[in-house]
C-alpha positions as CSV (number, residue, x, y, z in Angstrom):
1,M,141.2,35.3,83.0
2,T,140.9,33.7,79.7
3,G,142.6,34.7,76.4
4,V,139.1,35.7,75.4
5,Q,138.3,37.8,78.1
6,T,142.0,39.6,78.0
7,C,141.3,40.5,74.4
8,A,137.7,41.7,74.5
9,L,138.8,45.3,75.5
10,P,142.0,45.5,73.3
11,I,140.5,44.0,70.2
12,S,137.3,46.6,70.7
13,V,139.9,49.4,71.0
14,S,141.9,48.1,67.8
15,I,138.8,48.0,65.9
16,A,137.4,51.2,66.9
17,G,140.5,52.7,65.9
18,A,140.4,51.4,62.4
19,L,137.4,52.6,62.1
20,A,138.9,56.4,63.4
21,W,141.8,55.9,61.0
22,A,138.8,55.3,58.0
23,Y,137.2,58.8,59.2
24,L,140.5,60.6,59.5
25,F,141.9,59.1,56.3
26,Y,139.1,59.6,54.0
27,V,136.7,62.1,55.5
28,G,139.7,64.4,57.6
29,Q,142.5,64.1,54.9
30,S,144.7,64.2,58.0
31,L,147.2,61.4,57.2
32,T,149.8,61.6,59.9
33,P,147.2,61.3,62.6
34,A,145.4,58.5,60.5
35,A,148.9,56.6,60.6
36,V,149.4,56.9,64.1
37,C,146.0,55.7,64.9
38,L,146.6,52.9,62.6
39,T,150.1,52.0,64.1
40,G,148.5,51.9,67.9
41,C,145.9,49.7,66.5
42,A,148.5,47.2,65.1
43,L,150.3,47.6,68.6
44,I,147.6,46.7,70.6
45,T,146.7,43.8,68.5
46,V,149.7,41.9,69.5
47,I,148.5,42.1,72.9
48,C,145.2,40.0,71.7
49,V,147.4,37.7,69.6
50,A,149.8,36.8,72.6
51,A,147.0,36.3,75.0
52,A,145.0,34.0,72.5
53,W,148.0,32.2,71.6
54,S,148.8,31.4,75.2
55,Q,145.6,29.8,75.7
56,A,145.5,27.8,72.4
57,W,147.5,28.5,69.3
58,W,144.7,28.3,66.7
59,M,143.0,31.0,68.5
60,G,146.1,33.1,68.1
61,A,146.4,31.6,64.8
62,L,143.2,33.1,63.7
63,L,144.1,37.0,64.6
64,L,147.3,36.8,62.5
65,P,145.6,37.8,59.4
66,Y,143.7,41.0,61.1
67,Q,147.5,41.5,62.4
68,A,148.9,41.1,59.2
69,W,146.6,43.4,57.4
70,L,146.9,46.1,60.2
71,L,150.9,46.2,59.7
72,V,150.3,46.4,56.0
73,A,147.8,49.2,56.1
74,A,149.8,51.0,58.9
75,S,152.6,50.9,56.6
76,L,150.8,52.2,53.7
77,S,149.3,54.7,55.5
78,W,152.7,56.0,56.6
79,G,153.7,56.0,52.8
80,Y,150.9,58.0,51.8
81,A,151.2,60.8,54.5
82,A,155.0,60.8,53.7
83,L,154.4,61.1,49.9
84,N,151.9,64.1,50.6
85,R,153.7,66.4,52.8
């Protein structure tokens, strides 16, 4: 399996989770489940970064901004959930 094939399902799940976070956070106002969802996305994306990096460093490097965004967004989401208890 190539790095792209290895990443197809996890990156799809990660994007679906990010969309679920938006719904939970903005529509449902469910702050803790939203933070859990985004943290799961960040963890799943690590698989994609590692798989892509093993194929070619530049493919992994292209995923790093998305990974960074997920980590920052998850941190902010947890902070927002903690402050609104």
